[in-house]
Phi, psi and omega in degrees: 000135180271112183302325184289341183249026181298136184290162181294325179239090185299143180275128183250133171260118181254120180243109185210127184278337179281115187297320181296312179295320182299312183289321179296319179292318179301313182295322179296316180294321179293329176296330178274003175096006180272125168293136186230133168248137184244156175215150187257351177209173185295319181291319176296324178295321178295319178296318180295323178301314180291331183281318188253343182048070185289171177267341178208142178250125177241112187222151176279152178287314183268100181233147175285160177069308175216115186288170185298324179295316178295319178296318179300316179297318182298318182288325179295340178292341185226356183211150176249022181296154180296139180232126178241123183259145176246140179209139174274355182254141178249017177300126180305323180296320180297314181295312182295323179300317178294318179292320179294331179287346176124004178293147179276330182195175178215159177224140184266130175277149357283155181220154173283144181300324179295324178293316179299315181296323177297319178296318180298314180296324178296315179297319181293328178297330180292336179290329184274063183261352180281117182291152177295145182292141176291141178298139182290138177284143179295142180285150175293134178295145181291142178292135179295150180236169177085199185300329182275356185270192183300329184296335181288332183262341182163182183292143179286154176297146180296146180297145179289151182293136178267144181295150180298141180295345182273350181287141183283139178293149179293138180294146179290133178295343180274354184253119178252122185244136182215092174047061177091351176252132178237132178242114180263110184279356173273306181275350183057046177243145179238131178232139175238120185052038176087347182267133179292132181251116178284125179237148172288162178305322180291318177298321180294316178299320179296315180295323178298323177295317180293316184287341176283343182219063182298136179083354181259132181286127177252120180290155180301320180297324178294317179293321177300320181288317186280323185265317183261357180061032176266125176251024178220172186288082180277178183288114182288350177297333177301316179293313184301316182290322179292324175296318178300316178294321180294318177301320181296336183264323184256353181118134187291340186268002186275324181252121185259138175275129175250100189303134180084354182234298183168229185222158174213151174275127180292134178293150175300142181293000000 
């Protein structure tokens, strides 16, 4: 999915085995303008994902045939679309399992439809991380040549000195480099030792926060506010699991835990 081309009304795939909850959630989302495709089990959800290619996946943890954690893992093997998990259980193991499988966030049932829609909109905003292109500056008009040009009135100014070919080009302000890792904030690509690293939108937003402030400790509450758009005391396990997933992709030694405070990106040596 191209973040810059996200549709005005994102298509949601809802996977929920309880028919009453499934239909009530579908109708609530459609009232808010979201097109919704539904599935009643994990395997049907996987088939629907391949058929409709939704913009967001909303799924229950406890599903027949293929549970929500398994479905999340299967989809993460081929897509980085936003995934929001629903669960009636608040068991830490249940929550962490969903996040480790690749979910971006979770919501506990029962929930108000307005709360669910707010979470969905927050997750979708993270996808739109590609900044708009700066307007191109007009090019300088070419100096006229020939009889009507400067030579007709007098000698032309001497050409300005050109920089030596041996001088190093100025680094791009959009490129952040850290000991073999490069983060391009224009293309939103991350490379480690030259290899492209696929990140989910949430992982990318998290890494952008770290690379914007190398060596500075970022508290979990700060990351929740900046990355997840939470301005209240949300579950900090969301941050911990995403940092763990990010370390697994970019290298375990790049993000350091500062106990009792948060995390920081280690400065280049």
